N, C-alpha and C positions, 0 to 999 in steps of 0.2 A: 504493500500500500504506500509506504514511504517513497519507494522508487517511482511508483505511478504518479504520486503527487508531485515529485520533483520533476518528472518528465513534463507534466502539464504546465508547471511553472515555467520551465524552459521554453516550451512552445509559445506560451503567452508572452514571455519576454521577447522572443524573436519577432512575434507578430507586432508588438509595440514598437520595436526598433525599425521594422521594415519601412513604414511610411516615411520616417525621417530620412532614411537612405534614399527612398524614391524622390522625396522633395529636393534633397541635395542634388540628385541626378538631374532633375528637371531644371533646377536653378542654373546648373552649369551647362545645360544644353542650349547652345546659342543658335541652333537650327541652321547652321551654315551648310550650304550646298556647294559642291565643287571643292575648290582649294580652301582648306581651313586656314583662317587668318587671325585666330584669336579674338574675334569680334571687331577687328578693324575694317572699316568701310569708307572708301573715298566717295563723297557725295558731289555730283555735279551741281554747280550754282551758276548764276548769271546766264541761264539758258544753256548751260554746258560749256561755257567759255573757260571756267575755272573749276577746280575741285578743292573740297575741304575735307579734312581728316576727322573721322569719328571712331570711337572704340566703345563697344558694348560690353558691359559687365553684368552678368546674371540674366535670369529669365523669370519674369513675373508678368503675366498677361494684363493685370490690372494696375500695375505701378511701373511706370517708365519715366525716369527723371533725366531731363536733358540739362547739362551743366553749362552755363554761360560764364566764361572767365572774364576777368577785369582787364584793365589797361587803359584804353583799348590796346590790343596787340601784345598782351603777355601770352601765356599758353595755358592749356588744360592742366599742366603739371602740378600747380600748387593745390589742385583738388585731390591729389593722391591720398591725402589723409582719409578720404571717404572709404578707401579700400579696407580700412580697419574697423568700420562701423556698419556700412550698409549691407554688405553681403550676408552677414550673420542674421540680419533682419529680413532677408529675402527680397530686398529692394533692388530692382533692375535700374541701372543708370548708364548714362552715355557721356564719355569724355568727348570734347569737341573743340578743335582749334578753328576759330573764325578766320575768314579770308584775311590774308595779310599776316597771320600768325605763323609760327615757326614750322609746324607740321603740315600746314596747308599751303596752297599757292600764295605767292607774295607779289602780286602785280604792283607796278610803280605808278599806276594811274590814280592821281590824287582825288579825282572826282568820285571814286568808289567809297571814300571814307565819310559816309553820312549815316545818321541813324536810320533814315528811311530805307536806304539800300540794305543795311544790316538786318532790318526787320524782314525784308523779303528773302534774305539769305536764310534766316531761321525758318521761315515757312518752307523753303525748298528742302532744308534739312529735315524738318518734320515729315514732309511727304516721303523723302528718301528713306527714312527710318520706319515709316508706317505707323506713326503715332497719331492718336485721335483723342477725343474728349472722354473716352472710356478709360484712358490710362495715362494721358500725357500731363506730367508735372514739369514746370519750367522753373529752374533755380538760377538766378543771376546774382553774382557778387560784384560790388563796385560798379565799374562801367557795365558789367553784365547785368546789374540791377536796372540800370537805365534801359538797356536793350530789352530786358524782360518786361518792364513796364510798357515800353513802346509796342512790343509785340502783343501784349495782352490787350492794350487799348484798341488795337486793330483786329486781332484774331482770337479774342477770348473764348469764342464758341468752340475753338479747337482744344481748349484746355480743361483739365480736371482740377488742377490746383496751381497756384503761383507762389513762389518764394522769392522775396526781395531781400537779399542778404547784404547788410552794411552799405546801403545806398539811400541817400535822401531823394526826395522828389523834386528838388530844385538845386541846380548848380550854383546860382547866385547865393542861395542860403548856405550851401556847402562852403563857398568862398568866404562868406561872412563869418561863419563859425571858425574857420581856420584863422582868420584875421583877428577877430575880437575875443576868441576864447583860447584856442590852442597856441597861437603865437605868444600870448602873454604868459604862458606857462614855461616858455623857453628862457634860458639864461639871456639877460639883456644884451650882453656883449656878443653872444652868438647870433642873436636875432639881428643886431645892428650890422654885423658882417654879412649875413644872408641877404638882408635888404639892400646893402650896398652892391652886392654882386647882381641882384635882380634889377636894380636901377640901371646898371650898365648892360643888362641882358647878357651877362657873361656866364651863361648856364653851362657852357662846355668846360669852364674852369674846374679842374678836379677838386678844388677847394669847396665848391658848392655842395657836392655830395659828401665830402669829408665832414662838413658841418651838419648836413641834414641826417645822415645815417645814424650817428649816435645820439643826436639831440631831438630828432623828430620821428624817424622811421622806427627805431627800436622802442619808442614810447607809444606810437599811435598806429603803426602798420603791422608789425609783428614783434611781440614783446619778449624777445630773447636778445642777448648780445649778438651782434652781427656774426661773430665767429661761431655762434651756435644756431644760426638760422637753419631750419630744415633743408635738407638737400633738394627736395621738390620745389621749395620756394626759391632757392638759389638758381636752380635750372630754369624756372619760369622767367625770372628776371634776366638771366643770362641770354635767354632766347627772345627777349623783347624786341619787337620791331620799332625802333626809335622814331622812324619817320612817321609812322601812323600814330604812335602814341603822342608825340609832340604836336602834331597837327590837330588832334582832337582834344587831348587833355591839357597840353602844355608841357613844360619841361620837368615838372615834378608833381608829387602828390600834395605838395604844400599849397593848396588852393587849386584853382582851375583857370586856364587862360586861353585854351584852344577853341576849336569850333563848338565845343559843348558849353562854353562859358555862359551862355544865356538860356540854356535848356531849363525848362520849368514845366512840370505837369501837376502841380499841387491841385489846381482847380478841377482836374479831370479824374482824380482818384475815385470820386463817388460813382463813376461810370463802371468801375470794376465790380462785377457781381459774383465772380467765382471765389471759392475759399482762398484766402491770401494770408500768408505768413510774412511779417516783416521782422527782421533780425537786427538788433542794435547792440552796441557794446560800450561799456563805460569809457574805455580809452581810445575809441575809434576816431578816425579822421572825420567821421560823420557824427552829427549830433544825435545821441540816442533818444532824446526826448522827441525829436522830429520823427524818428522812425516809429516811436510809440504812437504819436499823433497820426501818422499815415495809416496805422492799423484801425484807427477809429473812423477814417474817412472812406475806406472801401466798404462795400456792402456786407462782406463776410470776412472780417479781419481778426487776426490773432497776432499778438506781439510776443517775441522771444527776446529776453534781455540776458546778455552775457556779462556778468559783473567783473570778470577777470580778463575780458577779451578786448581786442583792438580791431583793426580793419580785417585782419585774417583770423577771425575767431575760431575758424575750423582747425587752427593750430594752437593758439594760446589760451583758448577756453573750451576745450573739447568736452569737459564735464557738463557744460550747459548747452553748447551748440548742438551736439548730435542727439542727445535725448529729446530736446525740444523739436528738432527737425523731424526726427523719426516719429515722434508722437503726432505731429501735425499730419504727416503723410498717411499714417495708419488710421487716424481718425477720419480723414477724408475718404480713404479707401473703404472703411467699415461703415460709412454713413453715420459716424458718431461726431462729426465736426460741430463744434459750438463756437461761435465768435465770442471775442472778449466782451 
């Protein structure tokens, strides 16, 4: 009898474990036909004139998150921390280098670098990946947050959920926050030297970044000493397309002065009807109170605050960033989403 009881327990144990194995198999099945490429797919954009790089991770028919990196024209690489959190939650997601970024085509036509054209690019990528409003979540960080807002304002019927990570709805207010709040937190002598270089437009002077890196970037961009920055962050900045970045953002993250300088969508936020998560952080280059306000302006908003984080909270405040992000996605997927 004891042997029989033990046999039954063993069978029950195996039957309980089997679905988990099957789930893991399904998650890792990318459904690739022909040559297996580890989820990498080059998507034609601009009517097939150029191609952009994407990489799929995981398999979940109802949750597919497209990641929009910042810059403009950094790379997907600084999102690699997502690999430590999303797969174990069964969340499918896509890395994506926008046109002009390192792993995608990098044309020199300056007329391409507009928010309007980037929005149409995201739509081409959505179609190329087969995403729709039954599964499509769009997450944008920094400039990617601008792009995510712009996309949603035109194509929100294609979306299941929207995540605006560390980006305000107004470039002028971002600049004002840098000028009136963050700059005053810097050492006055450092700030004076930075302003002197900016007045001369001497942005190529190595001294400019020598001042900003330890006095601004490690405080508000990624809160580690520069020699301890994550490898993925270093690679993303190493691969930055400076021509696109400077044209649209300006020469640094210390305010904004490029084509995006007058971008403002505050008044349009109430048009967003899809579940929306805004993410702010205490030490961010962006005003966290503004991000909280944004969540109250959209029709179905939730706010995630990262008390230890900065602009790259997916690195310096992972204990708050990822649980909040995952909870939002799962609540929307389960039909349990409640706005703040």
